[in-house]
N, C-alpha and C positions, 0 to 999 in steps of 0.2 A: 769597489775592496775585495782583496784577497778577501775576504772572511766568507763573506756574501757566499763569495763563489766557492771555495771550498763546501760551506753549507748545503746551499743549494746542491751540491756535486752528488755529495752523501746524500743525502737525506728526499732527493729529488725534489722537496715544492719547501721554502722558507717561509714558515705566515706570516701575515703587515705587521705583528702585532712584534714575535721578536723583529725582522726589517728592522720597525723603525728605534725598536730604544742600540739595536749595534748601531742606528746611522743616528743616534741622540748621543750615544756614549760617550765618558771625556776621560771612562779610567781606564787611558791604554795597559793597566797590568790587566785589569779584567777581561780584551779582547787578547793581548798574550797567549791567559791560560785558556783560550776556548782555541786557539793554537795549535799554545804545542800539548793538543789533548787533544785534536779534531779523531786521530784514530781509537784513543778510547771513547769519545765520548758517546754512549747508545740509541740516546733518546733526545727527540729539544727539550722536554721540560730540562734537564741536565740545561742546559743555558738561559733556560730561563734561570733556574739559581743561580749562572753568573754571573747572568748583567741586572741581577738583582738588586 
C-alpha cells in the first residue's frame, strides 16, 4: 500500500499498531487525509489521531 510505504519512508519505522489500523481502515477519507498531509504531519501520533 502506498500510504504505508510513504510513512515508512518518512518515519523510518512504522509501528505494528499503526500498520494494523491502516490495514483495517475502511474509511478512505481518513487514508486520503493522511496522504494529502504527508508533508505536514510531523509525528506518528498525528497519524494515530486521524485513524481513531
